[in-house]
C-alpha positions as CSV (number, residue, x, y, z in Angstrom):
1,P,0.0,0.0,0.0
2,M,1.2,3.5,-0.8
3,T,1.8,5.8,2.1
4,Y,3.2,9.2,2.2
5,S,5.1,10.6,5.1
6,I,7.5,13.4,6.1
7,I,10.4,13.4,8.5
8,A,11.5,16.7,9.9
9,R,14.0,18.0,12.3
10,D,14.0,21.5,13.8
11,P,17.6,22.6,14.4
12,E,16.5,25.2,17.0
13,S,14.1,23.3,19.2
14,H,15.8,19.9,18.4
15,E,12.4,18.4,17.8
16,I,12.2,15.5,15.4
17,G,8.8,14.6,13.9
18,I,7.2,12.2,11.5
19,A,3.7,12.7,10.0
20,V,2.1,9.9,7.9
21,A,-1.1,9.4,6.0
22,S,-2.3,6.4,4.1
23,R,-5.2,4.2,2.9
24,F,-3.4,1.6,5.0
25,F,-5.0,0.9,8.4
26,A,-2.9,1.8,11.4
27,C,-0.1,3.5,9.5
28,G,0.6,5.7,12.5
29,A,1.6,2.7,14.5
30,A,3.5,0.9,11.7
31,V,5.5,3.6,9.9
32,P,7.3,6.0,12.4
33,Y,10.3,5.1,14.5
34,I,12.0,8.0,16.3
35,G,15.0,8.1,18.7
36,R,16.7,10.9,20.6
37,R,18.4,12.2,17.5
38,V,17.2,10.1,14.6
39,A,14.1,9.0,12.7
40,V,13.0,6.2,10.4
41,A,9.8,6.0,8.3
42,T,9.4,2.5,6.9
43,Q,6.4,2.2,4.6
44,A,4.8,0.6,1.5
45,F,5.2,-3.1,2.6
46,V,6.6,-2.3,6.0
47,N,9.5,-4.2,7.4
48,P,9.5,-3.3,11.1
49,L,13.2,-4.4,11.4
50,W,14.1,-1.4,9.2
51,G,12.5,0.7,11.9
52,T,13.7,-0.8,15.1
53,E,17.1,-1.8,13.9
54,G,17.5,1.4,11.9
55,R,16.7,3.6,14.9
56,R,19.2,1.7,17.1
57,M,22.0,1.8,14.5
58,L,21.4,5.4,13.6
59,E,21.6,6.3,17.3
60,S,24.9,4.5,17.4
61,G,26.2,6.8,14.6
62,D,25.7,4.8,11.5
63,P,25.1,7.1,8.4
64,A,21.6,6.9,6.9
65,E,22.7,6.4,3.3
66,A,25.0,3.4,4.1
67,L,22.5,1.9,6.5
68,L,19.7,2.0,3.9
69,K,22.0,0.4,1.3
70,E,22.8,-2.4,3.8
71,F,19.2,-3.0,4.6
72,A,18.2,-3.2,1.0
73,A,21.1,-5.5,0.2
74,R,20.0,-8.1,2.8
75,D,16.3,-7.9,2.4
76,A,14.7,-10.0,-0.4
77,G,11.6,-7.8,-0.1
78,R,13.5,-4.6,-0.9
79,D,11.7,-4.0,-4.2
80,I,8.3,-3.6,-2.4
81,R,9.6,-1.4,0.4
82,Q,10.0,2.3,1.0
83,C,12.0,3.9,3.7
84,H,13.5,7.3,4.6
85,M,15.8,8.1,7.5
86,L,17.4,11.0,9.4
87,D,20.7,10.1,11.0
88,A,22.3,11.6,14.0
89,E,24.4,14.0,11.9
90,G,21.2,15.4,10.3
91,N,21.6,13.7,7.0
92,F,18.6,12.2,5.1
93,A,18.5,9.2,2.9
94,A,15.7,7.3,1.1
95,H,15.0,3.9,-0.5
96,T,12.1,3.6,-2.9
97,G,11.6,0.0,-3.9
98,V,8.2,0.8,-5.3
99,A,7.1,3.8,-7.2
100,G,4.6,6.2,-5.7
101,N,1.9,4.7,-8.0
102,M,-0.8,5.2,-5.3
103,L,-0.2,8.9,-5.0
104,T,-2.0,11.0,-7.5
105,G,1.3,12.4,-8.7
106,P,4.6,14.1,-7.8
107,E,2.7,17.2,-6.9
108,V,1.7,15.5,-3.6
109,V,5.3,15.2,-2.5
110,E,6.2,18.7,-3.8
111,A,3.2,20.3,-1.9
112,T,4.1,18.5,1.3
113,F,7.8,19.6,1.2
114,D,7.1,23.1,0.0
115,T,4.5,23.8,2.7
116,Y,6.8,22.4,5.4
117,A,9.6,24.6,4.2
118,A,7.4,27.7,4.0
119,R,5.7,27.4,7.4
120,R,8.6,28.1,9.7
121,D,6.2,30.3,11.7
122,L,4.4,27.2,13.1
123,P,5.3,24.9,15.9
124,M,6.6,21.5,14.7
125,A,3.2,19.6,15.1
126,E,1.2,22.2,13.3
127,R,3.9,22.6,10.7
128,L,3.9,18.9,9.9
129,L,0.1,18.8,9.7
130,A,0.0,21.8,7.4
131,A,2.5,20.0,5.2
132,M,0.5,16.8,5.1
133,R,-2.7,18.7,4.6
134,A,-1.1,20.4,1.5
135,G,-0.1,17.0,0.2
136,E,-3.7,15.8,0.7
137,E,-5.1,18.8,-1.1
138,A,-2.7,18.2,-4.0
139,G,-4.2,14.7,-4.4
140,G,-2.8,12.5,-1.7
141,D,-3.3,8.8,-1.9
142,K,-5.7,8.2,-4.8
143,R,-7.4,5.4,-2.9
144,G,-8.3,7.9,-0.2
145,R,-7.1,8.3,3.4
146,Q,-7.9,5.8,6.1
147,A,-5.3,6.5,8.7
148,A,-2.8,9.0,9.8
149,G,-0.2,9.6,12.5
150,L,2.0,12.2,14.1
151,V,4.9,11.6,16.4
152,I,7.3,14.2,17.8
153,H,10.3,13.6,20.1
154,R,12.2,16.3,22.0
155,G,15.4,14.5,22.7
156,Q,14.1,11.7,24.9
157,D,13.6,8.0,24.2
158,H,9.9,8.5,24.6
159,A,7.6,10.7,22.4
160,Y,6.5,14.1,23.4
161,L,3.5,13.8,21.2
162,D,2.1,10.6,19.6
163,L,-1.2,10.8,17.9
164,R,-2.8,8.1,15.7
165,V,-6.1,8.1,13.9
166,D,-7.5,5.0,12.1
167,D,-10.5,5.2,9.9
168,H,-10.9,8.9,10.1
169,G,-8.6,12.0,9.5
170,E,-9.0,13.9,12.7
171,L,-5.4,14.7,13.7
172,D,-6.1,18.4,13.7
173,R,-8.9,18.0,16.2
174,L,-6.9,15.7,18.5
175,L,-3.9,18.0,18.4
176,E,-6.1,20.9,19.5
């Protein structure tokens, strides 16, 4: 199933967040993995080891790009997986084993990124939701949206904010 997500890090507040939306049930529980300084979003046909092991290895200092290459090399299911990561040095890397064929088009990703980049006036949670809302308005997942999630860490092992919605898109109301 096609899912779209965003990983963001605020260099001033040191917050790290992942927002995700999908037609896939419970994507907010399956996709985001965040540590003190790192983040992993494993999606499409999720391999939770990419999330749990990735978070642990990134926290140990492994670079995201090399780690994703290693994961893909040893996973026979790599061609049906998607993953993007933020390492402890602030570098991003992505693996796209499947094309975004369930998104309405590249404008979804562009609108999500552009809105996040433009809305520096908002706190992290609202900024991520604005970005995802823009992606949704640009077309989102062409099958519709069933579930969404928002996770933010502030340098601890546990989440500062962890919201998940299944079968309804009410993250805005829950955040409020």
